[in-house]
C-alpha positions in Angstrom: 4.5 16.4 -18.0 6.1 16.1 -14.6 9.4 15.1 -13.2 9.9 12.1 -10.8 12.4 12.7 -8.0 13.4 9.5 -6.2 15.6 8.6 -3.2 14.6 11.8 -1.3 15.5 12.2 2.3 12.4 11.7 4.5 13.1 15.2 6.0 12.6 17.0 2.6 9.7 19.5 2.4 7.8 20.7 -0.6 9.5 24.1 -0.2 12.9 22.5 -0.1 12.2 20.6 -3.4 10.7 23.8 -4.9 13.8 25.8 -4.0 16.2 23.3 -5.6 14.2 23.0 -8.9 13.6 26.8 -9.1 17.2 27.2 -10.0 16.3 25.7 -13.4 13.1 27.5 -14.1 9.5 28.1 -13.0 8.1 25.5 -10.6 4.4 25.1 -11.1 3.7 22.4 -8.6 5.5 20.1 -6.1 4.0 16.9 -4.6 5.6 14.6 -2.0 3.3 11.6 -1.3 3.1 10.6 2.3 2.3 7.2 3.9 -1.3 6.9 5.0 -0.5 5.3 8.3 2.5 7.2 9.5 2.2 10.5 7.6 5.9 10.3 6.8 7.2 11.1 3.3 7.5 8.0 1.1 10.9 9.1 -0.2 10.0 10.4 -3.6 8.1 13.3 -5.2 6.9 15.0 -8.4 7.8 18.4 -9.7 6.0 20.2 -12.6 8.1 22.9 -14.4 7.0 25.8 -16.6 8.3 24.3 -19.9 9.9 21.2 -21.4 13.2 23.0 -21.7 13.2 23.7 -18.0 12.3 20.1 -17.2 15.1 18.8 -19.3 17.7 21.2 -17.8 16.6 20.2 -14.2 16.7 16.5 -15.1 20.2 16.7 -16.6 21.6 18.8 -13.7 20.0 16.9 -10.8 19.9 13.2 -11.9 22.6 11.5 -9.8 23.4 14.6 -7.8 23.9 14.3 -4.0 21.4 16.3 -1.9 20.8 16.0 1.8 23.1 12.9 1.9 21.2 11.0 -0.8 21.9 10.5 -4.5 18.9 11.7 -6.4 17.1 9.8 -9.1 15.5 12.3 -11.4 13.7 11.5 -14.7 10.4 12.2 -16.6 7.5 10.8 -14.6 5.7 7.8 -16.2 1.9 7.7 -16.3 0.3 6.0 -13.3 -0.6 2.4 -14.0 -4.1 1.1 -13.5 -4.2 -0.8 -10.2 -7.5 -2.8 -10.6 -7.8 -6.3 -9.3 -7.0 -9.1 -11.8 -9.9 -11.0 -13.3 -10.9 -14.5 -12.1 -11.0 -15.7 -8.6 -7.7 -13.9 -7.5 -9.7 -10.8 -6.7 -12.2 -12.7 -4.7 -15.0 -11.4 -6.9 -17.4 -14.2 -6.3 -17.5 -13.9 -2.5 -17.2 -17.6 -1.9 -19.8 -18.9 -4.3 -18.6 -22.1 -6.1 -18.4 -21.9 -9.9 -19.1 -24.9 -12.1 -15.9 -26.5 -13.5 -17.2 -26.5 -17.1 
């Protein structure tokens, strides 16, 4: 499981985040998503720790803490939701062809 870290400063690097979380255990991976158009950080990231106990310790210590002038939001990451288009005409699946009313 990974940890969601929100309200990050746009100047935070993966190394910065790794350094902060390493105080609570082994950091396996750090990911900071960037905007496709600007390349700038999107203001949140994900951290994977070595064990559940380390994750819990990091979450308890860092949630609500101020870092780089921002109050961090730290919790267990939720699974990514499926982003498929909705069914019906909303997704423009029929490419303009008229469908019978009944």
